[in-house]
C-alpha positions in Angstrom: 15.5 5.5 -19.5 14.0 7.1 -22.5 12.4 10.5 -21.8 10.8 11.0 -25.4 7.5 9.2 -24.2 7.1 11.3 -21.2 3.9 13.5 -20.7 5.1 16.7 -19.2 3.3 19.9 -18.2 5.6 22.9 -18.0 8.6 20.6 -17.9 7.5 18.4 -15.0 6.9 14.7 -15.9 3.5 13.7 -14.9 3.3 10.5 -16.8 5.3 8.1 -18.7 4.7 5.0 -20.7 5.6 1.7 -18.8 9.1 0.4 -19.5 9.9 -3.2 -20.3 10.4 -4.3 -16.6 7.2 -2.9 -15.6 5.3 -4.5 -18.4 7.0 -7.8 -17.3 5.8 -7.3 -13.7 2.3 -6.7 -14.8 2.1 -9.7 -17.1 3.7 -12.0 -14.4 1.2 -10.7 -11.9 -1.8 -11.3 -14.0 -0.4 -14.9 -14.9 0.2 -15.5 -11.2 -3.5 -14.5 -10.2 -4.8 -16.8 -13.2 -3.0 -19.8 -12.3 -3.5 -22.5 -9.3 -1.5 -21.6 -6.2 1.4 -23.8 -6.0 1.6 -24.9 -9.7 4.9 -24.9 -11.6 3.5 -21.9 -13.7 2.4 -20.1 -10.5 5.8 -20.5 -9.1 7.7 -19.3 -12.2 5.4 -16.3 -12.7 5.9 -15.2 -9.0 9.7 -15.4 -9.4 9.4 -13.5 -12.7 7.4 -10.9 -10.8 10.0 -10.5 -8.1 13.0 -10.2 -10.6 11.0 -7.7 -12.7 9.9 -5.7 -9.6 13.6 -5.6 -8.4 15.0 -4.4 -11.8 12.2 -1.8 -12.2 12.7 -0.7 -8.5 16.4 -0.1 -9.2 15.9 1.7 -12.4 13.4 4.0 -10.8 15.2 4.5 -7.7 18.6 5.6 -9.4 17.3 7.0 -12.8 13.6 8.2 -12.0 12.3 11.1 -13.8 11.4 13.0 -10.8 11.4 12.6 -6.9 8.1 10.9 -7.0 9.3 8.3 -9.3 12.4 7.7 -7.3 10.3 7.2 -4.2 8.2 4.7 -6.0 11.4 2.8 -7.0 12.4 2.8 -3.3 8.8 1.5 -2.3 9.2 -1.3 -4.9 12.4 -2.4 -3.1 10.7 -2.3 0.3 7.8 -4.5 -1.2 10.6 -7.0 -2.6 12.4 -7.1 0.7 9.4 -7.6 2.8 7.9 -10.3 0.8 11.3 -12.2 0.7 11.6 -11.9 4.4 8.1 -13.2 4.8 9.3 -16.3 2.7 12.2 -17.0 5.0 10.0 -17.3 8.0 
């Protein structure tokens, strides 16, 4: 991850611009909300949401700027896993 876009106070990163996987997740989420439930566009946008969230979670969990960002990455993994388990039942 590029650290040159970080907003730091005394060397501690408190904010970052969203990276590409997070932008994809946000756009896919908006598209999924705007389309009819069960339509092809809705299903594709939900799939893109889960893939993007998985990629973002991996990047944050293993290369996060600080402990909070790594914890957010792990939380993203939990969200993906619980939603996928819910789809299997």
